[in-house]
N, C-alpha and C positions, 0 to 999 in steps of 0.2 A: 584385254577383253575377258569378260566373264564366260564361263564354260556353261552354255545353255544345256548341253547334253548331260551336265552333272545334276540337273534338277530331276528328281524322280517323278514318274508318272502320277503317283498317288498325291503329290503336292500341287499338281497342275490346277485342280479346281480353285484352290485357295489363291494361287498366283493369278489366274484369270480374273478372279474377283477384285483383287487388290491392285493390279497393275494400272498405271495412269493411261487413260485412252481418250480418244476424241469420238464424237458422234457426229457424222456428217449427212445422214439421211434419217431425219426425224420429222414427221409431219406434226406440228404441235396440236392441231385438232384431232389427230389420231392418238394423242395421249390422254384424251378426255375419258376418264373412267366412269362407268355406270353410276357410282355413288355421287360423283360430282355433277354428272348430267342431271340427276334427280334433284340435287341441292340447288343448282342454278335454275332448273325449271320451277321449283317452288319459289325461289327469290324473284324470278322474273314472270311469274304467273303464266308459264307456258304449259300447255297440255301435251303430254307424250302418249303415244299409242301402245304403251306398255304399263302393266298394272304396278310393277315394282322392279327393283334392281335385278332380282333373279330372272324375271321374265325378259328383261332386256339383255342380260348376259347370255341367256339360253338362245337368243337370236343370232349369236356370233358363230353361225355354221355357214360358211361361204363356199360357193361352188366355183367362183371365179372373181376377177377383179370388180366387175360391175355389181355383183351381188353385195360385195363389201361396201362399194361407194354409195349404194342406195342407203344403207344404214348409217354410213359415216355422215352423209348430209343431213339425215334426220337427227343425229346426235348433236350436230353443230347448231341446230335451231334454237338451242337454249342460250347461245352466246349473243348478247345484245348490247352490253355496256362495256366501257374500258375495264372496269374492275373484273368482269367475267373473264376477259382475255388475260389479265394479269393472274388471276387465281388458277386458270388452266395451266399457264406456263410455269407458275411457281410450284405447282404440284409435281410437274415434270422435273424441274430443277432439283427438288428434294430427293426424287428417285435417282437422278443422275449423280448427285453428290454421293449417295450411298453405294453407287456403282463405280466410284472413283473416276467419273468422267471430268476431265480437266477443260475440255473445249467442246461446245455444242453449237452447231449451226442449224437453226431451226427454220424449216420450211413453214410458210403460212399461206393460206389461199384467200386473198381478200375478196375475190368475186363470189365465194361461197357466202360471204356476209353482206357485201354491198348490195347483192341481188335481193336481200331481204330487208333493205332499207337501213342497215347498220352503217354508221359513218366510218369512212376510211381511217379518220384520225382516232377513233375509238379502238379500232383493231390494232393499228401500228403503235399507238401510244401505250396501250395496256401491255402489249408484248415487250416493247422496248424498255419499259419501266422494270418489268420482270427481269429482263436481261441485265440491266444495271444492278439491281438488287442481288442477283445471282453472283455477280462479280464481287460486290462489296461484302456480302454476308456469307457466301458459300465458297468463294474463291474460284468459281467457274467462269471462264471466259466464254462469252456467248454473243452471237450475232444473228441477224434475221436474213432469210432469203425469200423474197417474194415470188410466189409460183403462179403461172398462169394455167387455167383449166383447159386442157387440150380439146375437150369435147365442144367448147365454145369457139367462136370465130376469132381470127387474128385481129380484126378490127376492135373487138371487145378487149382483147389483150393489150392492144396499143392504148386503148382509152383507159384501162386500169393502170397501166404504167404512168401515164400522164397525170392521172388523178392522184397517184401516190407521191408525185414529185415534191409537194410541199414537205414531205417527210423523208426526203432522200437521204438525210444524214443517219436515219435510223435502220436502213438496210443495206447490205453489202453486195447483194447479187439478185439474180433472177433464176427461176427454174420453170420446169414444164412437167405438170403431173396430170392426174385423172386418167380417164379411159384411153388406153394406148392404141388398141386395134382400130384401124381406120382413120387414125389421126397422126400421120407421119411428121416428123420434125420439120420438113420442108414447108409445111403449113404455116410456120411461125418464123419464117426467115426475116421478115422486116422488123418484127418486134425485138428479135434478138440482136439485130444490127443496131437498132436504137439503143438498146441496153449497153452494148459495147461502146457506143459513142459516149454514153453517160458515165463510162468508167466502172460499170458494174460487172462483177464476176458472172459467168454463165455456166449453168449446169442444166441437165435435162434427163428425165426418165427415158430410157430406151432399152429395148431388148429384155423386158420383163415378160410380157406375153407377146409383144411385137417381135418381128424377124430381125436378124442381123442387119438387114438394109436400114432399119431405123437407127442403128448405132452409127452406121456409116454417115447417115444424114445428120445426125447430131454433131458428129465430128466435123464434117466437111461443110455443111450449110450453116448450122448454128454456131460452129466454132466453140464448142463448150470446153471447159477446163476439167470437168468431171462428168463421167457417165453414172447415172443413178440406176441401179440394178445391173444390166448388162450381161445377165447369165446366158442369154441366147447366143452370145458371141462364140460359144463353144462350137457351134455348128458351121463356122466360117473360118477355115484355116488361115486365110489371108488376113482376116480381121484380127484373129488372135495374135498373129505375128505383128501386126501393126500396134496393137494395144501393148504388147510386150516391149516392143522396140521404143515406143513413145513414153512408156510408163504412165500411161493415162489411168488416173485412178477410177475404180469401180466401186461404188458404195453398195455393197451386196447385203441383203436382208433375209437370212435363212428362214426364220420363223414366219415371216410374211410369205415367202415363197411357198412354204409348206401349207400355211393356212388358206392361201389362194389357189392351191392345187397346181402350182407351177412344177412342183415335184411331188411324187406320191408319198414318199418317205423321206425323212431328213437324211437318212443314210444314202439316199440317191442323189443328194445335192452335189453340184459340180464345183463348189468352192475349193476343195482340195485340188482338183485337176487344174483349175485355173492358177492357183498358187504355184503348183509344180511347173506350169508352163511359163512362169515368170512374170505373170501379170500383177499389177499393183492393186491388190484386193484390200478393202476395208470392210469391217463388220459393223452392222447397224440394226436398229430395231424398227424403222419404218413407221408403223402405227401400233405401238406397243399395247395400248388398252384393248385393241381389237384382235391382236395377233398372238397373244399369250406370253408376252415377255418383253422386258426392258433389255438394255444392252447386255448386262452380265448374263441374263437368261439366254440370249442368243449365243454368247460365247460358250457357256457351260454346256448347253444342249447340242451345239454344233460340233464342239470338240468331242463330246461323248459319242455322238453318232458317226463321225468320220474318223475317229481315232487319230486326231491331230496332236501334235507334240509341242513342247516348250519353244522350240526354234520357230515354229509357225505362229505361235502366240506373240512372240516378240515382233515377228514380221508384220503381223496384222495391226498391232498397237502402234508400231513405228510408222506404218503406212498411214494410219488414221491421223496421226499428228502431223506428219510431213505433207499430207494431202489437204490439210485444212487451210483455210484463208486467214489464219491467225498471223500476227507479226512474227518475223523471223526470230526475234529475241525470245518470244514466248515459246516457239517451237523448240528452240535450243534448250530452254530451261526444262521443258517436259521431257525432251529426249534424255537429258541428264537424269531426270527423276525415274524414267523408265529403265535405264540402264542400272541405276542404283537398286531399284526394286528387284531386277533379275539377279543382280550380283548378290543381294541378300539371300535369295532363295538358293542360289548355287553354293554359297558358303555355309549354309545351315546343313547341307547334305552330309 
């Protein structure tokens, strides 16, 4: 085994940037940069309530999750056709390639689009085509996870799942996102049971702004395979023990937490504490266009703020690969590449 401790701290930023990693918590609509929003608005003749790119970007000052979501849904209004969804996803994949992402599991919100009259097929086919091209042209393994908007009813979520069934081959799982407070996981028990019947993977946002009880609910009622966010688990010792014992993956998004005021400063983030407690933590970008950074930005800024080390870098990258829903053969190959990358840095010392 390579000697992680032999990697000097000054080489850590380079290592973080170059190591192979998976991204398991990325809302593809949240990767829509202002420049592309304006380009699509022009192409689709959509009027935006902002004069230019600078004015839109200056609006990215959020006080909480809801203030972000209001702008997020406004940005999505420019997405109308299959090519729009393809172009949005492709722009993300190009950034992911630069960040040495080998696996990406993209969340998408069909209800955000079908409510505006956009066809379900246009959404899924555009995103799926981008995933296929990412594999063949960029060497990135990618799949889609269909998310339900939790501020809407469970009946609407069930209808959305059934509407998406003609494209079942194009997505591997379901998730739960949007406004957390006041919308506990139990609200969606039936639709997640239906998803499990269909053989879909199940994940859910829980414990970002919501209490630890929401994480319990996601585990016990929705029977999820991963918890998205989960940072509020730190306030429940019994939950922390359960998460550690089960090695339930948590897809933590530090720059998102900072931007949405879950933590006042990045140095206050509890990611290091949760790692030390033995939890299976992964690092992700969430909505990178809005939160100030893609995956490597999250790694670099978080490691600098929390003074994390190479051993923790290896653990986070390995967790991301192992917690993915990729085929085992792919995981094995990426783990070999990860070890080789760290070996190379250890030998150069």
